[in-house]
N, C-alpha and C positions, 0 to 999 in steps of 0.2 A: 504493500499500499504505500504510494508515494504520498508527499505532504499537499501536494495539489487536490489529490483524492479525499484525503483526510479534511482539509479547509473545505471543500466542496459539500462533503455530507454535513459539517457542523454549519455551513451557512444554511443548507437546505433545513437542516433540524430548527435551526433559530426562527427562520421564516414560517415554518409549519407552527412553530410555539406561538408566533404573535398571531398567525390567523385564528388559532384556537381560542387564545386568550383575548384577543381585541373585541369581539363583540360584547363580552361579558364586561369587561373593564370599561368599555364605552358607556354602557347602561349604567355601570356603577358611578360614573363620572357625570352623567348627566342627572341622574337621579340625586345624587349627592348634592350637586349645585343648586338644584332647583329647591331641595328641601332645606338649603341653607338660605337662599333666598327668601324663602317663604317664612322660615323662622326669625331671620334678619328683621323682615317688614312688619311682622308681628309683635316683635319683640319679646318672643318666648326663650326663655334660656334653660330650658332643660333639654341637655345633651342624649339622654334617652331616646327622643322623639325621631333623633336623625338615624337610628340604628333600625328600628323595624320597617320603615319603607323601604329603604336602601336594601335590606336582605329580601324582602318580599319582590323588588324589582330585580334583583341578581337571581332568585329562584326561579321567577318568570322568563328572563332569558336564557338560562340554563335550559328550562324546558322548552322554549322556542328554538334555540339554536343548539340544541344538544345533538339530535340526530345529524345535522351537517357537521359538529365538531367531532363526532365518532367516525363518521366517515372520512375525514379528513386526517384524522389520527391512524385511523386502519389503513388507510392508502400509504401512507407513510410508511408504516411499520411494514406492511406486505411488500412495498418495494424496495425497501431498506434490507429485509431478511431475504428477499429474492436474488439481491446484488451481493449478498454475504460471500458466498462461495467465489465468485469473482474477485473480492477484495482481499482474500486470504493469500494469493498468488504474490 
C-alpha cells in the first residue's frame, strides 16, 4: 500500500463521515440557534429549555436521514472491504 492510496482512503473516509454527520449537525445548529433567539427575545433564563427541543429535532433528523446515512456508510464499508485484497499487495 502506497502513501497515495492511504491518503486517498483517509480522504474518502473523512468525506463520508462529513456526509453522514452533516445533516444532523446542521439540524442541531439551526434548532439551537432558533431556540436561543426565542429564549433571548422572551428573556427566559432557563437553560434546560434548550436541550429538549434540540434533542427532539436531532431525533427527528436521525429518523428522517437515518436510512440515507445507513446506505452511505454501508456503501463505504462494502467498497472498502472489496478493495482490501488489492490493497494488501
